N, C-alpha and C positions, 0 to 999 in steps of 0.2 A: 550364192550358197542356197541350197534347197533345204528347208526345215520341215521335218515331219512332225505333225501334231495330231495325235489320235483323236482329239476332240473336234477337229475341224470338220466342217460340213463335207459329207461324202466319204469320210474315212471310216473304216470298220472299227468297232470298239475292240479292246483287248479281249483275248479269249477267256482267261480264267482269273479275274481280279474281283473279289467280292466287294471291294471298296475302291472308289476312284483314287488315283495316285495322289491327289492334292488334299485329301481329307485330313491327314496328320497335321498339316500346318494350322488350320483353325483350332484343332484340339490342343496343339501346343500353345497357341496364343491364349486359349481359355485357361490352361494350366498356369501360364505365366501370370495372368491376371489374378488368379486365386492365391498365388504365393504371398503377396503383401497382406491379404486378409488373414491367411494362416499365421503369418508372423504377428499380426496385431492380436489375434486370439491367444497366441502363446505368451504374450507379454503379461506380467502381473499387473493388476489394476493399480493406478496411481492413487495416493492418498488414502489407501485402505488400512493403513496401520492405526493401531490404537494409541492415543496420546499417552505419553509417559506420565507416571504418577507425580503429583505435586510434591515438591520438597517440604519436609517438615522439620522445624517450623518454617513457615513461609515468610521470607523477608521482603522488604520493599524492593530491593534490587532483583530478587527472584520474580516478583510480580511484574515488574517492567519487562524483564527478559521474556517471560511467558506471554505477556501481551503482544510483544513483537512477533513471537513465533506462531501464535495461534489465532490472532485476529483475522477475521474474514476480509476486512478491509485491506489488510496487508497482503493477503493472498491475491486479492483482486488487483491491487497496485502492481504486484510482481508480474501478474499475467499481462497487464497493460505494458509493463516494461518489456517483457518478452515479445509481445505483439509489435511494439515499436521497433525493436531490433530486427524482427522478421520483415517488417515493411521497409527498413533500410536495405536489407538484403534484396528485397524485391525491386527496389528502385535501382540499385546497382546492376541487377540482372538485365535491365533494359538496355544497357550498353553492350551486352554480349549478343552474339548471334542467336537467333531463334531457330532451332532445328525441328522440323515438323514432318511427321510421317502420316500420309493419307492413303486411304483405299477408297476409290470412287468406282461405282458401277452404274451404267446407264443403258437404256435400250431406246433407240430412236429410229424413225424412218424419215427424218428431215434430210433432204437431198444433200445439202452442203455438209451437214455433220456426218451423215453416213459415208460420204466420199472421204472426208478428212479422217474419220476414225479408221476406215479400212486402210488408208495410207499409214496411219500411226501404228497399226497392227502388223504392217509389212505384209499384208495379204492382198494388195491391189493387183488385179490382173486386167490387162488391157482388153483381152478377149471377153472377159465377163462384162467389162464396162460397155463395150460396143454391142454386145449381144442383148443387153437389156435396155430399159428406158431409164436414163439417169434422173429423170424427173419423178419417177415412181420407183424408188429403190425398195428392196426388201428390208425389213427391220434389222438393225445391226445391234448386237450386244457388245458392250465395251467395258472392260475393267482396267483401271489405272492404279498402279502402285507407285506412289509419288513420295520422293524424299526431297524436302525443300529447306534451304538455309536462307534466312532473311537477316540482314544486318543494316541498322540505321547508320548512315554516314554523317549526317548533319541534321540537327533538329532546331537550329536557331538558338541554342542554349537552354532549351526546355529541360533536357535530360540532366544537365549539370545543376540547374536550379532545383529540380525535384530531388536529386540525390542530397544536395545540401539541406533541403527542407527535412528530408527523412533523418539525416544525421542530427539536426537540431532537435527534432521531435523525439528522437531516441534519448538524447541527453536530458530533455525536459521530462520525459517519462521516468528516467532514473532519479531525477531530483524529486519528482512527485512521489515515487515509491519511498524514498528516504523520509520525506515529510510525513507520509502516511504512517510509516513505522514509528516515528517519533510521537505522532499523535496517539497511536494505539498504546504506546508505552505510558504516555501521560494519562490517558484514560484509565489504564489499569492501576497506575499509581494513585489516582484520585479515588477510585473504588477501594483500594487497599487502605488509604488513609482514613476514609470514612468508616470502614469496618473496624480499624484499630481504634479510632476515636470512640465509636459506639461501644466497643468491648470495654475500653477503659472507663467509659461513663457508667456502664453497668457495675464495674468493680467499685467505683467511687460511691454509687448509690447503695451498694450492699454494705460498704463500711459505714456509711452515714446511717443506714437503717439499723445496723447493729448498735451503733452509738446511741441512737434515739431510744431503742428498746431498753438499753441499759439505763438511760435516764428515766424512762417510764417505770422500770422496776424499782429504781431508787425512790421515785416519787410515790409509788404505791406503798412501799415499805414505810415511808414517812407518814402517809395518810393513815395507815393502819396503826401507827404509834401515836397518832394525834398531833404530829408535829407539822402537818401541812394540810391545807384545805383541799377538798376533793376537786375543785375547779382546776387546780394546778395539774393534777393527774389527768383530768380530761383534756387539758391543753396538750400534754405530751402524747396522749393516745391519738388525738387528731393529727398531730405532726407525723406520728408513725404511720397512720393510714395514708397520708399524703405521699410520704416517701414510698410506700408500697405501690401506690398507683404509678408514681414516676418510674419505679423500677420495672414494672411490667411493660410500660411503654418503651423503656430503653431496651429491654430484651426483645421486643418486637422490632425495634430499629436495628438490632444486631442481625436478626434473621433477614430483614430486607437488605441490609448492607452486604451480608454474606452472599445472597443471591445475585446482587449486582456485581460483586467481585467474581463470582463464578461465571457470570455471563462474559465478563471481559477476558477471562482466562480460558473460555471454552471448556469448563469443567462442571462438575456437579457440586452443589453447595456442601454436600456431605464430605467432599474431599478436602475442604478447607478447615484445618484445625484451628487451635488457639494461636493468635498472632503474638509476637513479642511486643513489648511496650513501644509506643511511638518514640522514635529517636528525637533528640533535640534538633532544632532547625540548623541547617548547614550555615557556616559563616558566609559573610558577603564576599563575593569574588569580583573585584574590580569596580570601577566607577561607571556612571551612566554613559559617558562617552565611549568607553570600551564596549559596552553592550550595544550601543547604537552602531558602532563600526562593524561588530560581528553580524548584526542583522542585515547588512548589505548582501550577505551571501546566504540568506535564508532560502531553504529549498523552493518554497512556492514563488518567491520573488525571482530567484534564478530561473525557474521554469517559465515564468511569465516573460522575462526578457528574451529567453530563447524563442518562445513562440512569437514574440513581436518581430524577431529577425526572420522567422519563417514567413510572416506576413509581408515583409519587405521583399523577400525573394519571390513571392507570388507575383510581384510586379514584373520581374524579369521573365518569369515563366509565361506570363500572359503576353508580353512583348514578342516572345518567340513565335506566336501565331502570325505575326506580320512579316516573318522572314521565310525564305525558301526552305524546303526540306528535301534531303537527298537520301536514297536508300539503294541497297543492292540485294538482289534475289538470285540465288543459284538453285536450279531445279533439275532433278533427274526423274524420268518416268519409265516404268515397265508397263507395256500395254499388251492386252490380250482380249479375247472375247469372253473370258471367264475371270472372276476375281482371282487375284494373286498369280496371274499368269505372266509370262515374260516372252511372248512371241515377238514383240517389238520393243524397242527402247529409243529414248531420245533425251537430250539434255538442253538446257537453256540458261543463259546468263542475262539478267535483266537489270539495268540501271535505270532508276526512275527519280524524277524530281518534280516538285509541285510548289506552287505559290498561289495563295489566295489573293486575287486582285481586288475582289470586292465581296464583302460578307455582310452587307447591310449595316456596317458600322458596329457590329457586335464585338469584334476583336478590340477596337479602341474603347468601347464601353467597358469591356472586361478589364482593360488596363486601368481605366479611371476608377473603377470599383475597387481594384486591388490597392490603388494608392489611398483611397479613402479608408479601407480596412486597415492598412498599415498605420495610418495616422490615428485611427481609433485604438489600435493596439498600443501605440506609444503613449497615448493619454491614459489608457488603463494601467499601464506599467507605472507611470508616474503617480497615479492615484494610489495604487497598491503600495508603492514605496513610502508614500506619506503616511498611509494607514499603518504600515509596519512600524515606522518610527514612533507613531503615537502609541501603538500597542506596546512596544518595548518600554517607552517612557512610563506608561501606566503600570506595566508589570514590575518595573524596577521600583517605582514608588510603593506599590502594594507589597512587594517583598521586604523593602526597608521598614515600612510601617508594621508589617506582621512580625518581623524580628524584634522590633522595639516593644510591641504589645506583649509578646511572649516573655521578654525579659522583665517587664513590669509585673506581669501576672505571676511569674515565678518568684519574684521578690516578695509579693504579698502573701504567699502561701505560709511561709514561716511565721509571719506576724499573726495570721488568722489562727494557725494551730496553737501558738502561744497564748493568744487571747482566749481560746476555748479551754485550754488547760487551767488558766488562772480563774476563769469563770466557774469551772467545775469545782475547784478547791473552795471558792467562796460559797458555792451552792451547798456543798457538804458542810460548810461551817455555818450555814444558815444566814448568810449575809445577803444573797441575791435570791430571786425567785426562779421558778422553773422556766418562765418565759424568757428570762435573760440567758439561761443555759441553752435553751433551744435556739435562741437568736444567734448565739456564738457558734453553735454547731452548723446552723444554716450558713453563716458567713464563711466558715471554713470550707463547707462544701461548695459554695458558689465561687470561692477563690480557686479551689482546685479545678472546678469546671471551666472557669475562664482561662486558666493556664492550659488545660487540655485542648480547648478549642483554639486558643492562640497558637499552640504548638503544631496542631494539624494544619491550621491556615498558613503558618510560616513555612512548613515543609512543602505544601502544595504551591505556595507563591514562589518559592525558590525553583521548583521544577517547572512551573509555568513560565517563569522568566527565561529559563534556559531554552525552552521550546520557542518562545516568542522571538528570541534572538537568533534562532536558527541552529542552536546547539542541541545535542541529544540530552534528554532529561537526566540521564545517568551522570552527566558531567557535573550536575549540582551536588552529587554525593561525593565527588572526589575532592580531596583537599586542595586548596589553592597552592600554586607553585610558590615555594619558599625562596625569598631572595638570597642569593649566594653572598657570603661574607666578603667584605672588602679585603684586598690583598694585605696581608699582615695583621688583619683584624681578627676578632673572635666571633664565632657564630652566636646567634641569639639563643637565649635559653630555650625558646620553642623549638629551634632547629636541633639542639643537642639533646632535648628531652629532659633537661634539668627542671627542678621544681620551680614554680612561679607562684605569685599571689593569686592566680586564677584557678578556679575549680574546673577540673576536666572530668568528663564522663565518657563512657564508651558508646559509640553508635551501634545499636543492635543490628543494623543492616550490614555492618562491616566491623567485626570485633577488633580489627587492627587499626581502626581509624579513630583517633582521639578527637573529641569535640570540645571546644572551649566556650564556657559560659562566662561572659563578662558581667 
């Protein structure tokens, strides 16, 4: 077959074509390359939305939910989770054929290459070959449009090991994201409890200051009537000034705590209004053995075990370097003396295999290093498991102690208030001095402060215990599962909602959840 090519040497160019016939193809390629960029520009920006307003009043459960949603650490962990999933997709893709499109252009006067390229272009002429000097050929232009398919047939098990490693890493990243979210919720809860405690402390000091001012006014009246010496009044005024100083410091603590909570919620301090009173601590949920069992599935421990398995798989991946590798390549070329031409064509099927007979011992050293790294990972996991068990034990004891402290402090409040009332009546009757009255007021304030601090500590200890055992901190706010009544028996008064000898209050974080104070 004789092919006509207007661009071949010696042929006359077309008569009336303002542009070469092949120009539209590069322009089309440029247009296709610009389409993805146009699509990207048309997409709305991610994360450009304004965060929704904070709920009012803000509860402890709200703060933990917002901490999960807005924390940058959580967003970073989710990005790492997505990256690990994409790396898994990347690893699996290595099993599939690689399809490659290439455009190659060259100009050469090498005798061997000039001869071969002329043959590939199907322009070889024996008359031209014998008419010239084969050792001094004219420069030859050559363009190759190549479509190539490459498929790995056997890699010694390296691909399988890499895919399994990517799967385990993706699962570990998911556990890490869950643990990060729980940590962000706990941090938000801690900031919330500190603000609620500081706010209640301000209210306690305001009431105490109001009480001391009333005592000072009474003492001033008695001094004016000659019933009390002036030193008693001065003592009351000194106590009043001390409380005013404590109140200003407490108000400053509220501002600091509000800023800390706003930081955890990615909000402005002005968005956080008055918080409801601190709820009583949640009841105990299970014994220590139950918490220790739950901690075996803690996210960071589960992630560490998965990564230890990836270290073991690295041994198999390194052993693959000692085995042969097989691959298949299928290639099709369109060849011409200009880019994107098709004057000649050819195909090739290539099967190739390789085996490293000697690499200076580097492959075996890599296997030995992988074994050592796997052993190190196993030791790290065991150490982490032991530290987790210790952390859970400490958190359980801290939560139990905090609940007991709060119960003791709550019982002391009524006694302190009654003592203050009796002392006030005796002062008005002239039996005791102003100093005794002020001491009773101070004892009542200190009892209320101890109960407030113990209540905040008990709430935080319960949430910290849940996180230490691998549970979400919100689980500490849920009521423990009630045991079902035995067949033919009656349900307990707590299950039926009947009145008992125990006092119940409502948890402000969940109005439907009763709390029992024993």
